[in-house]
PDB file of N, CA, C and O in Angstrom:
ATOM      1  N   MET A   1     -26.974  15.518   2.745  1.00  0.00           N
ATOM      2  CA  MET A   1     -26.051  15.498   1.623  1.00  0.00           C
ATOM      3  C   MET A   1     -24.983  14.434   1.886  1.00  0.00           C
ATOM      4  O   MET A   1     -24.386  14.429   2.962  1.00  0.00           O
ATOM      5  N   PRO A   2     -24.723  13.522   0.918  1.00  0.00           N
ATOM      6  CA  PRO A   2     -23.748  12.460   1.140  1.00  0.00           C
ATOM      7  C   PRO A   2     -22.331  13.029   1.226  1.00  0.00           C
ATOM      8  O   PRO A   2     -21.997  14.033   0.597  1.00  0.00           O
ATOM      9  N   ALA A   3     -21.516  12.350   2.028  1.00  0.00           N
ATOM     10  CA  ALA A   3     -20.119  12.762   2.167  1.00  0.00           C
ATOM     11  C   ALA A   3     -19.380  12.526   0.852  1.00  0.00           C
ATOM     12  O   ALA A   3     -19.699  11.603   0.103  1.00  0.00           O
ATOM     13  N   GLU A   4     -18.400  13.364   0.590  1.00  0.00           N
ATOM     14  CA  GLU A   4     -17.590  13.194  -0.606  1.00  0.00           C
ATOM     15  C   GLU A   4     -16.826  11.874  -0.513  1.00  0.00           C
ATOM     16  O   GLU A   4     -16.338  11.496   0.552  1.00  0.00           O
ATOM     17  N   ARG A   5     -16.733  11.184  -1.643  1.00  0.00           N
ATOM     18  CA  ARG A   5     -16.035   9.903  -1.659  1.00  0.00           C
ATOM     19  C   ARG A   5     -14.839   9.985  -2.588  1.00  0.00           C
ATOM     20  O   ARG A   5     -14.727  10.900  -3.403  1.00  0.00           O
ATOM     21  N   CYS A   6     -13.961   9.028  -2.455  1.00  0.00           N
ATOM     22  CA  CYS A   6     -12.749   9.011  -3.283  1.00  0.00           C
ATOM     23  C   CYS A   6     -13.097   8.706  -4.736  1.00  0.00           C
ATOM     24  O   CYS A   6     -14.191   8.229  -5.038  1.00  0.00           O
ATOM     25  N   ARG A   7     -12.156   8.986  -5.625  1.00  0.00           N
ATOM     26  CA  ARG A   7     -12.382   8.779  -7.062  1.00  0.00           C
ATOM     27  C   ARG A   7     -12.443   7.302  -7.432  1.00  0.00           C
ATOM     28  O   ARG A   7     -12.977   6.960  -8.487  1.00  0.00           O
ATOM     29  N   ALA A   8     -11.910   6.420  -6.592  1.00  0.00           N
ATOM     30  CA  ALA A   8     -11.940   4.989  -6.895  1.00  0.00           C
ATOM     31  C   ALA A   8     -13.289   4.352  -6.557  1.00  0.00           C
ATOM     32  O   ALA A   8     -13.548   3.217  -6.959  1.00  0.00           O
ATOM     33  N   ALA A   9     -14.135   5.049  -5.838  1.00  0.00           N
ATOM     34  CA  ALA A   9     -15.444   4.515  -5.457  1.00  0.00           C
ATOM     35  C   ALA A   9     -16.371   4.506  -6.666  1.00  0.00           C
ATOM     36  O   ALA A   9     -16.593   5.543  -7.292  1.00  0.00           O
ATOM     37  N   HIS A  10     -16.905   3.350  -6.989  1.00  0.00           N
ATOM     38  CA  HIS A  10     -17.863   3.237  -8.093  1.00  0.00           C
ATOM     39  C   HIS A  10     -19.171   3.911  -7.663  1.00  0.00           C
ATOM     40  O   HIS A  10     -19.568   3.780  -6.505  1.00  0.00           O
ATOM     41  N   PRO A  11     -19.844   4.623  -8.561  1.00  0.00           N
ATOM     42  CA  PRO A  11     -21.098   5.302  -8.190  1.00  0.00           C
ATOM     43  C   PRO A  11     -22.169   4.363  -7.636  1.00  0.00           C
ATOM     44  O   PRO A  11     -22.999   4.791  -6.834  1.00  0.00           O
ATOM     45  N   ASP A  12     -22.171   3.094  -8.047  1.00  0.00           N
ATOM     46  CA  ASP A  12     -23.171   2.143  -7.560  1.00  0.00           C
ATOM     47  C   ASP A  12     -22.757   1.439  -6.272  1.00  0.00           C
ATOM     48  O   ASP A  12     -23.555   0.703  -5.691  1.00  0.00           O
ATOM     49  N   ASP A  13     -21.536   1.649  -5.820  1.00  0.00           N
ATOM     50  CA  ASP A  13     -21.030   1.026  -4.588  1.00  0.00           C
ATOM     51  C   ASP A  13     -21.480   1.875  -3.404  1.00  0.00           C
ATOM     52  O   ASP A  13     -21.054   3.023  -3.282  1.00  0.00           O
ATOM     53  N   PRO A  14     -22.339   1.331  -2.521  1.00  0.00           N
ATOM     54  CA  PRO A  14     -22.876   2.146  -1.432  1.00  0.00           C
ATOM     55  C   PRO A  14     -21.956   2.283  -0.220  1.00  0.00           C
ATOM     56  O   PRO A  14     -22.291   3.014   0.712  1.00  0.00           O
ATOM     57  N   THR A  15     -20.821   1.611  -0.202  1.00  0.00           N
ATOM     58  CA  THR A  15     -19.982   1.614   0.989  1.00  0.00           C
ATOM     59  C   THR A  15     -19.219   2.931   1.138  1.00  0.00           C
ATOM     60  O   THR A  15     -18.851   3.555   0.142  1.00  0.00           O
ATOM     61  N   PRO A  16     -18.984   3.349   2.378  1.00  0.00           N
ATOM     62  CA  PRO A  16     -18.248   4.594   2.605  1.00  0.00           C
ATOM     63  C   PRO A  16     -16.740   4.394   2.462  1.00  0.00           C
ATOM     64  O   PRO A  16     -16.241   3.270   2.518  1.00  0.00           O
ATOM     65  N   CYS A  17     -16.038   5.487   2.280  1.00  0.00           N
ATOM     66  CA  CYS A  17     -14.574   5.436   2.226  1.00  0.00           C
ATOM     67  C   CYS A  17     -14.020   5.088   3.609  1.00  0.00           C
ATOM     68  O   CYS A  17     -14.627   5.369   4.643  1.00  0.00           O
ATOM     69  N   VAL A  18     -12.845   4.466   3.577  1.00  0.00           N
ATOM     70  CA  VAL A  18     -12.134   4.144   4.808  1.00  0.00           C
ATOM     71  C   VAL A  18     -10.720   4.681   4.663  1.00  0.00           C
ATOM     72  O   VAL A  18      -9.930   4.170   3.869  1.00  0.00           O
ATOM     73  N   GLY A  19     -10.410   5.707   5.427  1.00  0.00           N
ATOM     74  CA  GLY A  19      -9.073   6.284   5.384  1.00  0.00           C
ATOM     75  C   GLY A  19      -8.943   7.395   4.369  1.00  0.00           C
ATOM     76  O   GLY A  19      -9.933   7.849   3.796  1.00  0.00           O
ATOM     77  N   PRO A  20      -7.697   7.835   4.147  1.00  0.00           N
ATOM     78  CA  PRO A  20      -7.446   8.950   3.234  1.00  0.00           C
ATOM     79  C   PRO A  20      -7.883   8.647   1.802  1.00  0.00           C
ATOM     80  O   PRO A  20      -7.776   7.510   1.344  1.00  0.00           O
ATOM     81  N   HIS A  21      -8.369   9.656   1.106  1.00  0.00           N
ATOM     82  CA  HIS A  21      -8.856   9.495  -0.268  1.00  0.00           C
ATOM     83  C   HIS A  21      -7.728   9.376  -1.286  1.00  0.00           C
ATOM     84  O   HIS A  21      -7.986   9.134  -2.465  1.00  0.00           O
ATOM     85  N   ASP A  22      -6.489   9.541  -0.852  1.00  0.00           N
ATOM     86  CA  ASP A  22      -5.352   9.415  -1.767  1.00  0.00           C
ATOM     87  C   ASP A  22      -4.342   8.375  -1.270  1.00  0.00           C
ATOM     88  O   ASP A  22      -3.145   8.480  -1.535  1.00  0.00           O
ATOM     89  N   ALA A  23      -4.840   7.382  -0.554  1.00  0.00           N
ATOM     90  CA  ALA A  23      -3.955   6.357  -0.004  1.00  0.00           C
ATOM     91  C   ALA A  23      -3.304   5.514  -1.085  1.00  0.00           C
ATOM     92  O   ALA A  23      -2.170   5.061  -0.929  1.00  0.00           O
ATOM     93  N   VAL A  24      -4.021   5.302  -2.183  1.00  0.00           N
ATOM     94  CA  VAL A  24      -3.518   4.428  -3.240  1.00  0.00           C
ATOM     95  C   VAL A  24      -4.005   4.931  -4.599  1.00  0.00           C
ATOM     96  O   VAL A  24      -5.101   5.477  -4.723  1.00  0.00           O
ATOM     97  N   LEU A  25      -3.173   4.733  -5.598  1.00  0.00           N
ATOM     98  CA  LEU A  25      -3.538   5.029  -6.982  1.00  0.00           C
ATOM     99  C   LEU A  25      -3.726   3.690  -7.674  1.00  0.00           C
ATOM    100  O   LEU A  25      -2.815   2.862  -7.676  1.00  0.00           O
ATOM    101  N   ILE A  26      -4.895   3.465  -8.262  1.00  0.00           N
ATOM    102  CA  ILE A  26      -5.164   2.233  -9.002  1.00  0.00           C
ATOM    103  C   ILE A  26      -5.029   2.551 -10.483  1.00  0.00           C
ATOM    104  O   ILE A  26      -5.746   3.397 -11.016  1.00  0.00           O
ATOM    105  N   LEU A  27      -4.104   1.866 -11.138  1.00  0.00           N
ATOM    106  CA  LEU A  27      -3.864   2.065 -12.569  1.00  0.00           C
ATOM    107  C   LEU A  27      -4.430   0.888 -13.350  1.00  0.00           C
ATOM    108  O   LEU A  27      -4.324  -0.259 -12.916  1.00  0.00           O
ATOM    109  N   ASP A  28      -5.032   1.173 -14.505  1.00  0.00           N
ATOM    110  CA  ASP A  28      -5.473   0.096 -15.379  1.00  0.00           C
ATOM    111  C   ASP A  28      -4.340  -0.253 -16.335  1.00  0.00           C
ATOM    112  O   ASP A  28      -3.257   0.327 -16.252  1.00  0.00           O
ATOM    113  N   ARG A  29      -4.579  -1.184 -17.232  1.00  0.00           N
ATOM    114  CA  ARG A  29      -3.509  -1.642 -18.129  1.00  0.00           C
ATOM    115  C   ARG A  29      -3.038  -0.556 -19.095  1.00  0.00           C
ATOM    116  O   ARG A  29      -1.979  -0.702 -19.706  1.00  0.00           O
ATOM    117  N   ASN A  30      -3.800   0.532 -19.247  1.00  0.00           N
ATOM    118  CA  ASN A  30      -3.406   1.639 -20.115  1.00  0.00           C
ATOM    119  C   ASN A  30      -2.832   2.819 -19.332  1.00  0.00           C
ATOM    120  O   ASN A  30      -2.666   3.910 -19.877  1.00  0.00           O
ATOM    121  N   ASN A  31      -2.533   2.596 -18.066  1.00  0.00           N
ATOM    122  CA  ASN A  31      -1.989   3.612 -17.158  1.00  0.00           C
ATOM    123  C   ASN A  31      -2.947   4.761 -16.857  1.00  0.00           C
ATOM    124  O   ASN A  31      -2.505   5.845 -16.476  1.00  0.00           O
ATOM    125  N   HIS A  32      -4.244   4.543 -17.022  1.00  0.00           N
ATOM    126  CA  HIS A  32      -5.237   5.500 -16.542  1.00  0.00           C
ATOM    127  C   HIS A  32      -5.487   5.144 -15.090  1.00  0.00           C
ATOM    128  O   HIS A  32      -5.546   3.965 -14.741  1.00  0.00           O
ATOM    129  N   GLY A  33      -5.634   6.138 -14.248  1.00  0.00           N
ATOM    130  CA  GLY A  33      -5.741   5.822 -12.836  1.00  0.00           C
ATOM    131  C   GLY A  33      -6.743   6.649 -12.075  1.00  0.00           C
ATOM    132  O   GLY A  33      -7.250   7.666 -12.548  1.00  0.00           O
ATOM    133  N   ALA A  34      -7.010   6.166 -10.862  1.00  0.00           N
ATOM    134  CA  ALA A  34      -7.890   6.867  -9.931  1.00  0.00           C
ATOM    135  C   ALA A  34      -7.316   6.722  -8.536  1.00  0.00           C
ATOM    136  O   ALA A  34      -6.987   5.622  -8.094  1.00  0.00           O
ATOM    137  N   ASP A  35      -7.199   7.860  -7.842  1.00  0.00           N
ATOM    138  CA  ASP A  35      -6.801   7.836  -6.439  1.00  0.00           C
ATOM    139  C   ASP A  35      -7.966   7.320  -5.614  1.00  0.00           C
ATOM    140  O   ASP A  35      -9.129   7.506  -5.971  1.00  0.00           O
ATOM    141  N   GLY A  36      -7.637   6.669  -4.504  1.00  0.00           N
ATOM    142  CA  GLY A  36      -8.713   6.199  -3.656  1.00  0.00           C
ATOM    143  C   GLY A  36      -8.266   5.809  -2.274  1.00  0.00           C
ATOM    144  O   GLY A  36      -7.075   5.725  -1.975  1.00  0.00           O
ATOM    145  N   CYS A  37      -9.252   5.574  -1.441  1.00  0.00           N
ATOM    146  CA  CYS A  37      -8.987   5.017  -0.122  1.00  0.00           C
ATOM    147  C   CYS A  37      -8.635   3.538  -0.321  1.00  0.00           C
ATOM    148  O   CYS A  37      -8.878   2.983  -1.392  1.00  0.00           O
ATOM    149  N   GLU A  38      -8.073   2.909   0.693  1.00  0.00           N
ATOM    150  CA  GLU A  38      -7.689   1.509   0.543  1.00  0.00           C
ATOM    151  C   GLU A  38      -8.903   0.617   0.300  1.00  0.00           C
ATOM    152  O   GLU A  38      -8.816  -0.342  -0.467  1.00  0.00           O
ATOM    153  N   HIS A  39     -10.016   0.911   0.931  1.00  0.00           N
ATOM    154  CA  HIS A  39     -11.232   0.097   0.771  1.00  0.00           C
ATOM    155  C   HIS A  39     -11.712   0.097  -0.683  1.00  0.00           C
ATOM    156  O   HIS A  39     -11.883  -0.966  -1.280  1.00  0.00           O
ATOM    157  N   HIS A  40     -11.926   1.268  -1.244  1.00  0.00           N
ATOM    158  CA  HIS A  40     -12.416   1.337  -2.622  1.00  0.00           C
ATOM    159  C   HIS A  40     -11.322   0.991  -3.627  1.00  0.00           C
ATOM    160  O   HIS A  40     -11.612   0.489  -4.713  1.00  0.00           O
ATOM    161  N   GLY A  41     -10.076   1.256  -3.273  1.00  0.00           N
ATOM    162  CA  GLY A  41      -8.972   0.840  -4.132  1.00  0.00           C
ATOM    163  C   GLY A  41      -8.954  -0.666  -4.315  1.00  0.00           C
ATOM    164  O   GLY A  41      -8.760  -1.156  -5.427  1.00  0.00           O
ATOM    165  N   ALA A  42      -9.156  -1.403  -3.231  1.00  0.00           N
ATOM    166  CA  ALA A  42      -9.176  -2.863  -3.313  1.00  0.00           C
ATOM    167  C   ALA A  42     -10.374  -3.347  -4.124  1.00  0.00           C
ATOM    168  O   ALA A  42     -10.243  -4.282  -4.915  1.00  0.00           O
ATOM    169  N   ARG A  43     -11.520  -2.736  -3.944  1.00  0.00           N
ATOM    170  CA  ARG A  43     -12.718  -3.136  -4.681  1.00  0.00           C
ATOM    171  C   ARG A  43     -12.567  -2.845  -6.170  1.00  0.00           C
ATOM    172  O   ARG A  43     -13.001  -3.639  -7.004  1.00  0.00           O
ATOM    173  N   LEU A  44     -11.953  -1.709  -6.507  1.00  0.00           N
ATOM    174  CA  LEU A  44     -11.708  -1.380  -7.906  1.00  0.00           C
ATOM    175  C   LEU A  44     -10.679  -2.325  -8.515  1.00  0.00           C
ATOM    176  O   LEU A  44     -10.870  -2.820  -9.626  1.00  0.00           O
ATOM    177  N   LEU A  45      -9.599  -2.575  -7.798  1.00  0.00           N
ATOM    178  CA  LEU A  45      -8.566  -3.472  -8.298  1.00  0.00           C
ATOM    179  C   LEU A  45      -9.119  -4.869  -8.555  1.00  0.00           C
ATOM    180  O   LEU A  45      -8.764  -5.502  -9.549  1.00  0.00           O
ATOM    181  N   ALA A  46      -9.982  -5.352  -7.672  1.00  0.00           N
ATOM    182  CA  ALA A  46     -10.587  -6.674  -7.848  1.00  0.00           C
ATOM    183  C   ALA A  46     -11.469  -6.723  -9.093  1.00  0.00           C
ATOM    184  O   ALA A  46     -11.720  -7.802  -9.631  1.00  0.00           O
ATOM    185  N   SER A  47     -11.938  -5.579  -9.550  1.00  0.00           N
ATOM    186  CA  SER A  47     -12.838  -5.516 -10.698  1.00  0.00           C
ATOM    187  C   SER A  47     -12.124  -5.232 -12.017  1.00  0.00           C
ATOM    188  O   SER A  47     -12.753  -5.248 -13.075  1.00  0.00           O
ATOM    189  N   LEU A  48     -10.828  -4.974 -11.963  1.00  0.00           N
ATOM    190  CA  LEU A  48     -10.054  -4.671 -13.172  1.00  0.00           C
ATOM    191  C   LEU A  48      -9.265  -5.883 -13.635  1.00  0.00           C
ATOM    192  O   LEU A  48      -8.818  -6.697 -12.826  1.00  0.00           O
ATOM    193  N   ASP A  49      -9.102  -5.992 -14.925  1.00  0.00           N
ATOM    194  CA  ASP A  49      -8.224  -7.004 -15.500  1.00  0.00           C
ATOM    195  C   ASP A  49      -6.914  -6.305 -15.855  1.00  0.00           C
ATOM    196  O   ASP A  49      -6.891  -5.444 -16.734  1.00  0.00           O
ATOM    197  N   GLY A  50      -5.844  -6.661 -15.192  1.00  0.00           N
ATOM    198  CA  GLY A  50      -4.551  -6.057 -15.475  1.00  0.00           C
ATOM    199  C   GLY A  50      -4.278  -4.779 -14.709  1.00  0.00           C
ATOM    200  O   GLY A  50      -3.374  -4.029 -15.079  1.00  0.00           O
ATOM    201  N   GLY A  51      -5.029  -4.508 -13.654  1.00  0.00           N
ATOM    202  CA  GLY A  51      -4.798  -3.312 -12.858  1.00  0.00           C
ATOM    203  C   GLY A  51      -3.659  -3.506 -11.879  1.00  0.00           C
ATOM    204  O   GLY A  51      -3.242  -4.630 -11.599  1.00  0.00           O
ATOM    205  N   ARG A  52      -3.157  -2.380 -11.356  1.00  0.00           N
ATOM    206  CA  ARG A  52      -2.106  -2.459 -10.350  1.00  0.00           C
ATOM    207  C   ARG A  52      -2.197  -1.252  -9.423  1.00  0.00           C
ATOM    208  O   ARG A  52      -2.567  -0.157  -9.848  1.00  0.00           O
ATOM    209  N   PRO A  53      -1.856  -1.461  -8.153  1.00  0.00           N
ATOM    210  CA  PRO A  53      -1.899  -0.379  -7.175  1.00  0.00           C
ATOM    211  C   PRO A  53      -0.538   0.275  -6.988  1.00  0.00           C
ATOM    212  O   PRO A  53       0.499  -0.372  -7.134  1.00  0.00           O
ATOM    213  N   VAL A  54      -0.553   1.553  -6.666  1.00  0.00           N
ATOM    214  CA  VAL A  54       0.652   2.310  -6.333  1.00  0.00           C
ATOM    215  C   VAL A  54       0.344   3.065  -5.041  1.00  0.00           C
ATOM    216  O   VAL A  54      -0.662   3.770  -4.958  1.00  0.00           O
ATOM    217  N   SER A  55       1.196   2.922  -4.046  1.00  0.00           N
ATOM    218  CA  SER A  55       0.974   3.601  -2.769  1.00  0.00           C
ATOM    219  C   SER A  55       0.993   5.116  -2.948  1.00  0.00           C
ATOM    220  O   SER A  55       1.777   5.658  -3.726  1.00  0.00           O
ATOM    221  N   GLY A  56       0.117   5.781  -2.214  1.00  0.00           N
ATOM    222  CA  GLY A  56       0.099   7.243  -2.213  1.00  0.00           C
ATOM    223  C   GLY A  56       1.281   7.792  -1.434  1.00  0.00           C
ATOM    224  O   GLY A  56       1.935   7.052  -0.699  1.00  0.00           O
ATOM    225  N   PRO A  57       1.563   9.075  -1.587  1.00  0.00           N
ATOM    226  CA  PRO A  57       2.749   9.667  -0.987  1.00  0.00           C
ATOM    227  C   PRO A  57       2.767   9.647   0.539  1.00  0.00           C
ATOM    228  O   PRO A  57       3.839   9.672   1.144  1.00  0.00           O
ATOM    229  N   THR A  58       1.613   9.603   1.155  1.00  0.00           N
ATOM    230  CA  THR A  58       1.564   9.600   2.624  1.00  0.00           C
ATOM    231  C   THR A  58       1.075   8.275   3.186  1.00  0.00           C
ATOM    232  O   THR A  58       0.759   8.186   4.372  1.00  0.00           O
ATOM    233  N   SER A  59       1.007   7.243   2.348  1.00  0.00           N
ATOM    234  CA  SER A  59       0.490   5.938   2.787  1.00  0.00           C
ATOM    235  C   SER A  59       1.421   4.802   2.370  1.00  0.00           C
ATOM    236  O   SER A  59       1.048   3.977   1.536  1.00  0.00           O
ATOM    237  N   PRO A  60       2.628   4.749   2.938  1.00  0.00           N
ATOM    238  CA  PRO A  60       3.539   3.668   2.566  1.00  0.00           C
ATOM    239  C   PRO A  60       2.920   2.305   2.879  1.00  0.00           C
ATOM    240  O   PRO A  60       2.314   2.116   3.934  1.00  0.00           O
ATOM    241  N   GLY A  61       3.077   1.378   1.972  1.00  0.00           N
ATOM    242  CA  GLY A  61       2.545   0.032   2.154  1.00  0.00           C
ATOM    243  C   GLY A  61       1.106  -0.142   1.718  1.00  0.00           C
ATOM    244  O   GLY A  61       0.587  -1.258   1.742  1.00  0.00           O
ATOM    245  N   ALA A  62       0.447   0.937   1.319  1.00  0.00           N
ATOM    246  CA  ALA A  62      -0.968   0.836   0.930  1.00  0.00           C
ATOM    247  C   ALA A  62      -1.144  -0.071  -0.283  1.00  0.00           C
ATOM    248  O   ALA A  62      -2.112  -0.828  -0.348  1.00  0.00           O
ATOM    249  N   ALA A  63      -0.232  -0.008  -1.238  1.00  0.00           N
ATOM    250  CA  ALA A  63      -0.360  -0.838  -2.441  1.00  0.00           C
ATOM    251  C   ALA A  63      -0.329  -2.317  -2.088  1.00  0.00           C
ATOM    252  O   ALA A  63      -1.077  -3.106  -2.666  1.00  0.00           O
ATOM    253  N   ILE A  64       0.514  -2.699  -1.162  1.00  0.00           N
ATOM    254  CA  ILE A  64       0.589  -4.105  -0.756  1.00  0.00           C
ATOM    255  C   ILE A  64      -0.705  -4.519  -0.062  1.00  0.00           C
ATOM    256  O   ILE A  64      -1.253  -5.582  -0.353  1.00  0.00           O
ATOM    257  N   ARG A  65      -1.191  -3.691   0.846  1.00  0.00           N
ATOM    258  CA  ARG A  65      -2.431  -4.018   1.561  1.00  0.00           C
ATOM    259  C   ARG A  65      -3.606  -4.115   0.597  1.00  0.00           C
ATOM    260  O   ARG A  65      -4.430  -5.021   0.715  1.00  0.00           O
ATOM    261  N   VAL A  66      -3.690  -3.192  -0.354  1.00  0.00           N
ATOM    262  CA  VAL A  66      -4.781  -3.198  -1.333  1.00  0.00           C
ATOM    263  C   VAL A  66      -4.687  -4.424  -2.230  1.00  0.00           C
ATOM    264  O   VAL A  66      -5.702  -5.056  -2.522  1.00  0.00           O
ATOM    265  N   HIS A  67      -3.490  -4.762  -2.667  1.00  0.00           N
ATOM    266  CA  HIS A  67      -3.302  -5.940  -3.521  1.00  0.00           C
ATOM    267  C   HIS A  67      -3.742  -7.204  -2.790  1.00  0.00           C
ATOM    268  O   HIS A  67      -4.434  -8.043  -3.366  1.00  0.00           O
ATOM    269  N   LYS A  68      -3.352  -7.344  -1.544  1.00  0.00           N
ATOM    270  CA  LYS A  68      -3.756  -8.518  -0.751  1.00  0.00           C
ATOM    271  C   LYS A  68      -5.268  -8.558  -0.547  1.00  0.00           C
ATOM    272  O   LYS A  68      -5.890  -9.612  -0.680  1.00  0.00           O
ATOM    273  N   ALA A  69      -5.849  -7.415  -0.227  1.00  0.00           N
ATOM    274  CA  ALA A  69      -7.298  -7.362   0.000  1.00  0.00           C
ATOM    275  C   ALA A  69      -8.069  -7.682  -1.274  1.00  0.00           C
ATOM    276  O   ALA A  69      -9.079  -8.384  -1.228  1.00  0.00           O
ATOM    277  N   ALA A  70      -7.601  -7.170  -2.414  1.00  0.00           N
ATOM    278  CA  ALA A  70      -8.292  -7.405  -3.682  1.00  0.00           C
ATOM    279  C   ALA A  70      -8.339  -8.882  -4.038  1.00  0.00           C
ATOM    280  O   ALA A  70      -9.259  -9.332  -4.721  1.00  0.00           O
ATOM    281  N   GLY A  71      -7.354  -9.632  -3.578  1.00  0.00           N
ATOM    282  CA  GLY A  71      -7.326 -11.066  -3.860  1.00  0.00           C
ATOM    283  C   GLY A  71      -8.464 -11.842  -3.222  1.00  0.00           C
ATOM    284  O   GLY A  71      -8.767 -12.959  -3.642  1.00  0.00           O
ATOM    285  N   SER A  72      -9.096 -11.261  -2.213  1.00  0.00           N
ATOM    286  CA  SER A  72     -10.193 -11.961  -1.540  1.00  0.00           C
ATOM    287  C   SER A  72     -11.560 -11.334  -1.833  1.00  0.00           C
ATOM    288  O   SER A  72     -12.551 -11.657  -1.177  1.00  0.00           O
ATOM    289  N   ILE A  73     -11.604 -10.441  -2.815  1.00  0.00           N
ATOM    290  CA  ILE A  73     -12.856  -9.756  -3.173  1.00  0.00           C
ATOM    291  C   ILE A  73     -13.261 -10.171  -4.585  1.00  0.00           C
ATOM    292  O   ILE A  73     -12.432 -10.196  -5.495  1.00  0.00           O
ATOM    293  N   ARG A  74     -14.531 -10.492  -4.760  1.00  0.00           N
ATOM    294  CA  ARG A  74     -14.998 -10.813  -6.107  1.00  0.00           C
ATOM    295  C   ARG A  74     -15.172  -9.519  -6.902  1.00  0.00           C
ATOM    296  O   ARG A  74     -15.394  -8.460  -6.314  1.00  0.00           O
ATOM    297  N   PRO A  75     -15.075  -9.592  -8.220  1.00  0.00           N
ATOM    298  CA  PRO A  75     -15.278  -8.393  -9.038  1.00  0.00           C
ATOM    299  C   PRO A  75     -16.672  -7.793  -8.830  1.00  0.00           C
ATOM    300  O   PRO A  75     -17.654  -8.519  -8.672  1.00  0.00           O
ATOM    301  N   PHE A  76     -16.742  -6.497  -8.832  1.00  0.00           N
ATOM    302  CA  PHE A  76     -17.992  -5.752  -8.678  1.00  0.00           C
ATOM    303  C   PHE A  76     -18.789  -6.236  -7.466  1.00  0.00           C
ATOM    304  O   PHE A  76     -19.945  -6.633  -7.614  1.00  0.00           O
ATOM    305  N   PRO A  77     -18.194  -6.210  -6.275  1.00  0.00           N
ATOM    306  CA  PRO A  77     -18.848  -6.782  -5.093  1.00  0.00           C
ATOM    307  C   PRO A  77     -20.119  -6.062  -4.658  1.00  0.00           C
ATOM    308  O   PRO A  77     -20.874  -6.605  -3.852  1.00  0.00           O
ATOM    309  N   TRP A  78     -20.380  -4.865  -5.161  1.00  0.00           N
ATOM    310  CA  TRP A  78     -21.588  -4.147  -4.792  1.00  0.00           C
ATOM    311  C   TRP A  78     -22.807  -4.673  -5.535  1.00  0.00           C
ATOM    312  O   TRP A  78     -23.934  -4.335  -5.175  1.00  0.00           O
ATOM    313  N   ILE A  79     -22.610  -5.488  -6.560  1.00  0.00           N
ATOM    314  CA  ILE A  79     -23.743  -6.099  -7.275  1.00  0.00           C
ATOM    315  C   ILE A  79     -24.137  -7.364  -6.546  1.00  0.00           C
ATOM    316  O   ILE A  79     -23.326  -8.276  -6.391  1.00  0.00           O
ATOM    317  N   THR A  80     -25.383  -7.422  -6.096  1.00  0.00           N
ATOM    318  CA  THR A  80     -25.820  -8.543  -5.271  1.00  0.00           C
ATOM    319  C   THR A  80     -26.648  -9.573  -6.036  1.00  0.00           C
ATOM    320  O   THR A  80     -26.960 -10.634  -5.496  1.00  0.00           O
ATOM    321  N   THR A  81     -27.006  -9.276  -7.279  1.00  0.00           N
ATOM    322  CA  THR A  81     -27.786 -10.245  -8.054  1.00  0.00           C
ATOM    323  C   THR A  81     -26.856 -11.208  -8.765  1.00  0.00           C
ATOM    324  O   THR A  81     -25.680 -10.905  -8.963  1.00  0.00           O
ATOM    325  N   ASN A  82     -27.364 -12.347  -9.144  1.00  0.00           N
ATOM    326  CA  ASN A  82     -26.569 -13.311  -9.877  1.00  0.00           C
ATOM    327  C   ASN A  82     -26.290 -12.790 -11.271  1.00  0.00           C
ATOM    328  O   ASN A  82     -27.174 -12.247 -11.933  1.00  0.00           O
ATOM    329  N   ARG A  83     -25.048 -12.959 -11.712  1.00  0.00           N
ATOM    330  CA  ARG A  83     -24.663 -12.529 -13.051  1.00  0.00           C
ATOM    331  C   ARG A  83     -24.279 -13.748 -13.862  1.00  0.00           C
ATOM    332  O   ARG A  83     -23.818 -14.753 -13.322  1.00  0.00           O
ATOM    333  N   THR A  84     -24.474 -13.647 -15.156  1.00  0.00           N
ATOM    334  CA  THR A  84     -24.069 -14.771 -16.022  1.00  0.00           C
ATOM    335  C   THR A  84     -22.964 -14.337 -16.951  1.00  0.00           C
ATOM    336  O   THR A  84     -22.486 -15.135 -17.757  1.00  0.00           O
TER     337      THR A  84
END
């Protein structure tokens, strides 16, 4: 049985969570959000247009780390085929 993953993990993303599942809240431009680990938070943020991270209550600085990491990740990095 697969381990439970954070809410920011896309169902098609095979990578495991890294760290607490509530390290960061990723909000979209309409203020809908998903809590996540920093790894999946960065991957989700890189895939959103107008998204922003908010550090979780027990993870000070997570939003900054996620924002920096998202800058070096292409959108939808779990898709390995060429897209047009």
